[in-house]
N, C-alpha and C positions, 0 to 999 in steps of 0.2 A: 511533575509530582515526585516527591521524595518519600520513601518509605520510613526512613529512620535518620535522625540528625542529632548530633551531640557534639561535645568537645572531645578532643583526643583522650583526655584524662577519664571522662565518663565512659567512653567507649572501651578503654582498657579495663576500667573497673568492672563494667558489665561482663566483659569476656572472662576475666579472672574469676569472678564470682558466679559464673555459669548462669547468668540471667539474660545474656544478650539474645539468645534464641527466643526466650519468652517475650522479650520486648519487641523483637522483630515480628514474631508471629502475631502479636496483638496489633501492632501498627499495620501490618499487612492486611489483617482482617478488617480493620477500620477503614483503610483507604482503598483497598482493592476488592475485598470481600471473599477471596478464595486463595488458597495456596496448597502446596503439596509437601509431603514428608521428605521427598528427595530434595526439594528446594531448601528446606530447613537444614537438612544434613549438609548440603553443599555450603550454605552460609556458615555453619558451625566450623567446618574444616577450613575454608578459605579465610574467613574473618578472624579466626584465631591466629593465622599466619600474619594478617595485617596488624593485629594487636601487637604481635612480637616486633614487627617493623617499627611501630610508633613508640615502643617501650625503650626510649633512649633519652637520657638527660638533656641532650642538646635539641630535642624536638619539644617545643613548648606544649604543655598540657592544655592550654586554652585555645589552641587552634581548632578549627571546625572540621568535622568529618560528616559524611552522609553516605547512606547505603541505598542502592537501587533507585536511581533517578531515571524516570521515564523521559526519553528524548521526544520533544513535541513532534506531532504529525507522523510518528512511527510507533511500532509496538516494541521498540528496542529499549533496553535499560542499561545504564552505566552501573557497573558493579560497586565501585567505591570512589568517593571524592574526598580530597583533602584541600582545605582552603587556608591561605595565610598570606603573609607579606614578606618580601625579601629585603625590606628596607627602603625600596623605591616603588615597587609594583605590587598590585594585588594579583596573586597567582592562585589558580585552581587546578589541582592535579587530577586528571582522569585516569583511574587505574582499572585496567581490564584484568580480572582474576581468572586463571585457568588451573584446572587440576590435572592437566595432561602429564604423562610420564615420558612421552616421546613424540617425535614428529619427523616426517620425511618430506623432502622438497619435491615439488612437481614441476618438471621441466616444461617449458613452453606455455605456462599459465602464470601470468603476473600475479604476485601476492597470494598464491594458493599453496597450501601445504596439505599433507595427509596425516591423520592421527586417529586414535580410537574414539569414536563417537557413536552413541546409541547402539552398543553391542556389535559394532563393526568398524572396519577401517574406512574412513570417508574423507573426501576432500572438503576443506573449509578455508576460510581466509586466515592469513598469518595474523597472530595476535597484535602485532604492531600496526598492521593495516587496519584492523578492527578498531583499536584505540584511536588511531589518527582520524579515521572517518567519523567516529562518534564525536570527537572533539570538533571536527569541521562542521558537522550537522548542527551541533549546539550553537556554534558561532553564527551559522547561517540563519538560524531561526530566532535567536534571542537578541533583541535590541540592547538590553542592558549590558550584555557581554561586549558588544561593539562600542556603544557610546560611553561606557564607563571604563574602557580600557582594561578589562579583566583578561589576563593572559590564561589561556587554557593550555595545560602541559600534559599531553597523553603519555602513558607508558603501559607496559604489561608485566604481570608477575605470575610466573609459572612455578609455584612453590614446590611442586612434586616432580618437576622435570629434571632428569638426570643429564648433566652436562657430558657431551661426547667430544672426542677428538674430531676435528673437522665437522662440527655440529651442523646438521642440515638447517636447523632453525636460524642459524646465524650466517647462512650462505650469502655471498655477495648478491645473489639473485633478489634478495629482500632488503638490500642495503639502504635503498631510498627511504623505505618506510621505517626501518629500524632507527635511522637517523632522526626521523620525525617523531618516533615514539619508541624509546629504548625498551628492550625486553630483558627481564631479570629472571634467572632460573634458580633451582634448588642450590643452596650454598652461597648465593649471592645476596643474602639479606643485608650485609653491610654496604654493598654497592647501592642497593635500593635506598637504604637509610641515608647515604650520602647524597643521593639524587634528591630525596625529599628535602634534606637540610639545605641544599643549594638554593631552593626556591621558597621554602617555608621556614622562615626564621623567627617570625613574630605572628601574633594574632592578626587576622585580616581586619582592616579598618572599616570596611563598607558592608560587612555581612554578605560576602560574595555569593555564598551558597543560596541564601534567600533571594538574592537578585536573579540568580539562574533559575530557581524554582518558581518564583513569582513574577519575574520580569516580563515585560511586554513581548508577546510573540509576534514577530514580523510575519505578515501574510506570506505563506510559502509560495514558491514558484510553481506554476502549472506547466505541464509539458508544452502546451501551445505557446506560452510566453517564453519558454527557454529554448525553443527549437532553433531560432536564428543563431543564437550563441553557440549551440551545439554544432550546427553546420559549419560555423566559422572556426571550430576547433577549441572552443572554451569548455571547461569542465563545469557544466551547469548543475549536474546532480552527482552526489557522491553515492556510488553504488555500494551497498553494505551487505555483508554476510552472504546469504544465498544468491542475492542479485549478482554480486561480483563473481561468485562461483560459477553460476550459469552463464554469465557473459563470457568469462574466460574459457569455459568449456565450449561454448558456441564458436568462439574464434579458433580454438584448437581444432575442432571438427572441420571448420571452414578451410583452415590451412591444410589439413590432411586431404580433404577432397580436391583441393587445388593441385596437390602433389601427385596423388595416386589415381585421380580421375574417377573415384568411386562415389556413387550416389549415396547421400546421407539425408535423413529426415529427423529433425529434433522436435519433440512435442513438449511444450511448457504449459502445464496446467496451473491455474491460479484464480482465486476469487477476486471480487472488486477491491481495487486499491492495493494489490500486491506488487504492482510495479511492472506489469506485463508490457504496457505501452512504452514506458521509459526504457526498458530493455530493448524493445523492438527498434525504437528510434536510435538508441546508442549503437546498436548493431548496424543499422543502415549507415550511420555516419562513419563508423569505423571502416566498413567495407568500401564505401565510395572514396574515402580518403586513401585507400590502397589501390585506387584506380581499377577496381573490379566492378562488374556490372551487377548491381543490386537494386531491388525495388521493394517498397513498402506497400502491402496490399491490405485493403479493408473494403468490405462490401458497402459499408456505410459511407456515403459521400461527405457527410458533415465534417469529420475530422480532416479529410483530405483537403476540403475547401479552406478550412481554418489554417491548416499548416501552409498551404500555398499562399494565403493572404499574408501570413507572418513572414514568409520568405521573399516577398516582393522587394525588388531592388538589390537582392544579394546575388541573383543569378538569372539567366534567361528563363522566360516563362516556359519554353519548350523543355528546358532541363528540369524545371520544377515538376512539370506534368509527367516527365519520364521517371521521376522518383516515386510518385504516389499514384497507384493504380487501383482501379476497381477489380473485384474478384472475377469478373467476366471477361478479362482482357487477354486470356491465354488459351482460347479455344483453338487457335492456329499455331501455337508455339511449337517450335521444333524441340527435339529431345536435347536437354541440357543447354538450351539457348542462353539461359541466364546463369551466372555464377551462383547468385543467392536470391531467393524469393522469401520475403519475411511477411508472414500473414498474421495480422493482428485481428482480434475478435473472430477467430477461426470458426467459432460456433455459428457465426452468421452466414457462412458459405451456403450457396444454393447447390442443388444437385446439377442443374443446367443453367446456362447463361441466356441473356437476351430478355427483352421486355416480356415475352410470353414463355420464358424458360424452356426454349426449344432449340437452343444452339449448343453445340459441343456435346461432350459425353458426360463429364462430371467435373465440377470446378476443382475439387480436391485432387483428383487424378491429374488434371491438366497442369496444376501448379507443381506437383511432384515430378511429372514428366518433363516439364519445361526448365527445371532447375537442377544443377548439380547438388546444391545444398539448399534445403528448404527448412524453415522454422515456422511452426504453428503455435501461436499463443492462444489458449482456449480456456473457456469457462462454460461448461455445458449448462450451468444454472443461469446463464444470461441469454439463452435463446428467447427471442421475443416476437418471432413471426412464425406462421404456419410453414413457411418455406425454408426456415433455417434448418439446414441439414448437416452442418458440420459436426463431427463427433470424433472422439479419440479412436473408436473402433473403425470408423471409415478411413481415417488417416492411416492407421496401421494396415488395414486391408490393402489400400492402393500402394502403400510403400512396399509391402511384401510382394505384391503383383509386379511392381516395377523394379524389384531387386535393390531397393534402397535400405540401407542399414537404419534401424530405428533406435533413437535415444529418447527416453521419457524422463521428465523432471517435474517437480511440483514446487511452486512458490507458495509460502504460507504466511510470511510476515506482512502486516498491514502498513501501508504508507499513505492511507487516506482515511477519512472519518476520524481525524485526530489520532491516527495510529491505533484505533480501538478495535481489536479483535472482538471485544465484548459487544460492541454495537452491531457488527455484522451478524454475529451469532444470535443476538437478541432479536434482531429484525427477522431473521430466518424463522425463529420460533414464533414470533408474533404473527407473521404472515402465513404460518403453518406450511412453510416450504419444507422444513425438516425440524424435528424435535431436537433441541439442544439443551445444554446445561445452563444456558444463560436466560432463564425465565425471569430472573430478578437482577440481572446485571447488564447495564447499558454502556458502561464506560464512563469514568469519572469526568472527563473533560469534553465530552461530545454534547452539543447543544441540540436537544430534540424537543419540539413543542407541537401540540395540537391546538389549532386556533378555531374559533367559532364562526368566523365569516371570511370570505375571500378578500375583502377590503383590508382586514388586519394582516392577512398573509402578505399581500402586495406591499403594504406599508413597512413591514419588517424587512422584506427583501430590498426595497428601495433604500432603506436606512443603511443596511449592510453594504449595498452596492456602492455607496458614496465613498467607502474606504479605498477600494482599489478596482472598481468595475469587475468584480469577480463573484457576483451573486446573481442568480437568475431564477425566474419562475418557470415551472414545468407542469405538465398536466397529462393525465391519461387521455388516450385518443378517443374521447367520447363525444366530441363536438365536430361537426362537419367543417370542411375547409374548401369552400366553393371556389372554383377556378377564377371566376370573374372578379373576385374580391381579394385575390392573393397578394396584390400590391397596394392594397388600400389600408393604410394604417388606421383610418377612422372606422373601418368596419370591424365590429367585435364578433369574432367567431364563437368565443366562449361566453355564454351568457348564463349567469346564476343570479336570479333575482334582479337587483339593480346594479349588479357587478358585470362589467364587460371587459373583454381582453381579446386581442388578436393573436392568432398563431404567428410564429416568427416569420418575418418577411424575407430574410436572407439566409443563405447557408452559412454565412459568417456571423450568425446570431450570437455565438459564444463570445465574440470579442468586440462586437459593435457597441459603441457607447450608449446608443438609445435602446438597446435590446432588453433592458430591464422592464420596459413597458410591454413586452411581448412574451408569449409563453412558448417554450420549446416542448417538443414531444420526444418520444423514445428515439425517433430517427435522427433528430438533431442533437440529442444529448449523449447518446452512447459513445463511449470512447473519449469523452471530454470530461474535464473536472473543474470545480469551482470552490470558492470558500464556503458559501452558504447557498442552499437551494430551498425554494418553496414549492411544494408539490400539491397540486389539486388532484385528489382521488375521485374519479367520476363514478357513475352508477354501475360500471362494469365490475366493481368490487364492493361488496356489502357485508354486513354482519347479521346473520340470521340463525336462530335456533342454537345459539352458543358456539358458532364457528364462522370462519371466513367463507364466504361463498362468492363465486364469480359468475358473470353472465355475459357471454360474448355477443349476445344480441344487442347489448347497449353500446357497442363500439360504433363509431361513425362509419358510414358507408364509404367515405373517401379514404379510410384507413385500409392499407393493403396488408397489414400484419396477419390478418386471419382470412385472407383471400382463399376461397376453396373450402373453408371449414363448414359452411352451411350444407354444401353438397355432400361432404364427407359425413356430416351429422345424420343425414337421411339414411346412409348406408350402415353407419356404425355409431349410434348416438353416444353410447357410453365412452368409447375411446375418444370420440371428438370432444366430449366435455372434459375428459382428463387432459387432453392436449391443450385445449383452450385455457383450462384452469392454470396449468403450469405456465403458459405464455403470459397470461394476465398478471399472475403473481410475480413472475420474473421481471416483467415490465416495471412494476412498481418498486420491486427490490432494486433494479438498476437505477431508476430515477432517484430513489431515496438514499443511494450511496454515491451520488455525484458530488456531494458537498464534503469538503475536507474538515470543516469545522462545525457545521451544523445543518440540520434539516428541519424545516417547519412544514406542517401538513394541515390542509383543510380537506374535509370529506363531505361530499354531497349527501352521503348516507349518514344520518345522525347516530344510529346505533353503532356504526363502525367508528365514528369519532369517539363515542363514549367508551367503546372497547379499548381503543388506543390509549385514551386517558387513564383507564383503569390499569393498563399494563405499566404506564409510567408511574402511577400511584403505588403499584405493587413494588416497583424498583425503589421508590423513595422510602417506603416503609421498611423494606429489607435493609437499606443503607442506614436508616435510623436504628434498627435492631442491632446492626453491627456496631454502630457508634455506642449504643448502650452497653453492649458486651465489652467493648474496648475500655469503657470507663469503669466497668465493674468486672474485671477479668477473673476467671476461675482457672485453677491449675489444669494443665493438660499433660498427657503422658504419650510419648512416642513408643509404639510397640516395636517388635523386632522384625516385622514383616519386611 
């Protein structure tokens, strides 16, 4: 999605006549529905500089420009795009604009610099790295770019940056990325003009910007599909922005611990789709390639089984099993026995291990004790069982007790749900998990539907699954899973009228070709991702008296998620209901954020279905109102606040 598109001549005209910000604001309101005054001011500053760059008689006025292009499947946006032809090729220039005035290099961290951000000096990626990875992401996602031989040419323009002697920004440390994406500073406007003129000599012939904006989006790689290539040393994912910053910081801390033998614990907090698992696996691969002892830990067996299945044939089964471990594997670990332990879904950790949770002392403590460097990836809003005890407070407590230095970071950018921060926030508001500003904004490109019967839901998912075997059915755990029928595909565990479906038969349900005919639950879905998901919401969540209500008594007896809650409810009913309410809502939130491109929902409770439909209708009305305002704009004034 592009916020603004025009010719270079129209863009320059709008800038000179001081109507560019008006046009941008209106376009932003129409397509996104919200913006801020600081964003408008940053546009005005940086885009005036880009107007000056293009104000050159040798740069054709009929070439195309675009502002604020949203990269598919991320919440990241390209600042400025220029499209044209060099006489032989269609070229699209990706320009990352920065208002930095200085930067310092950061030794020991690839592609990382320090600069003034958010009222402080912070680490971030080098502008050349950012422009290069953005261009790479567009190439990865967009079939039109690849099939029509559109060349993407990244660069960065720091129009306020003062050139220094032995400039840190141009240090050989960043040479690889500067070569891929040149960086231009204050006083180098003619260099940038010449760079533009080298690739943009004539109007583009194929409307390249439209092809990028509206071209077919290739199904994105899921972590489970990319794992084999990652283990073999291929770059399957381009880590961008804070992902790269945290990855390099983790490697830096790992190296320090290996040198000074000091225990360190890193906590990385992030919501659904922020890239926690991608970072965890990248870290695992990097450490084992350095011949150090590292393990990936998750309580949930499903992702471990899927990863192991994907790696069959690449290494011995014992080696695979030693890479991926359950959270209860460290009750007997000696102090610092492992170089690195990487804990994904750390909120799912139990207090104790074993079938009856009576082994060891505490899983969090055992992991920190057993490793020199430990990393915990956590989202406390994804706790989905009564026994989930992992928390930031608990990690900090045991790290302090064991003398481990603590480093806390937070991932915020979305890389799932079509990169829509809006959908995640809207869903939280809809499910009454937290009140957000996204009551009427779901994300422009995310496909969310409520259907009237489960047959329609399955049909939609079957159709989507034919594309790439990346769509699955899921359900709340409201139907029993009898032991004697667990291998019987003909036995329908989930029965809704004349609709029947089995729970998943195998732990590799996420990748098995026949699995679209089976339903996964929270235990087989958490930690994995798909293109589209169909979610059956059972009787444990309903809509009554104007609000979402949950009922843990409607859960199946075979579900262990709320084991112990009934006994606890007799002792403290109010607290038990609060805990169960959070678990049930978190369960559906987790299921409904497994799809990168879309989520379709069927509710056994008809009032809940009508409520969800009303929330979608509310979004659609709000977007219609925005469209009407955009078509009949009224002047607005920026105050001096």
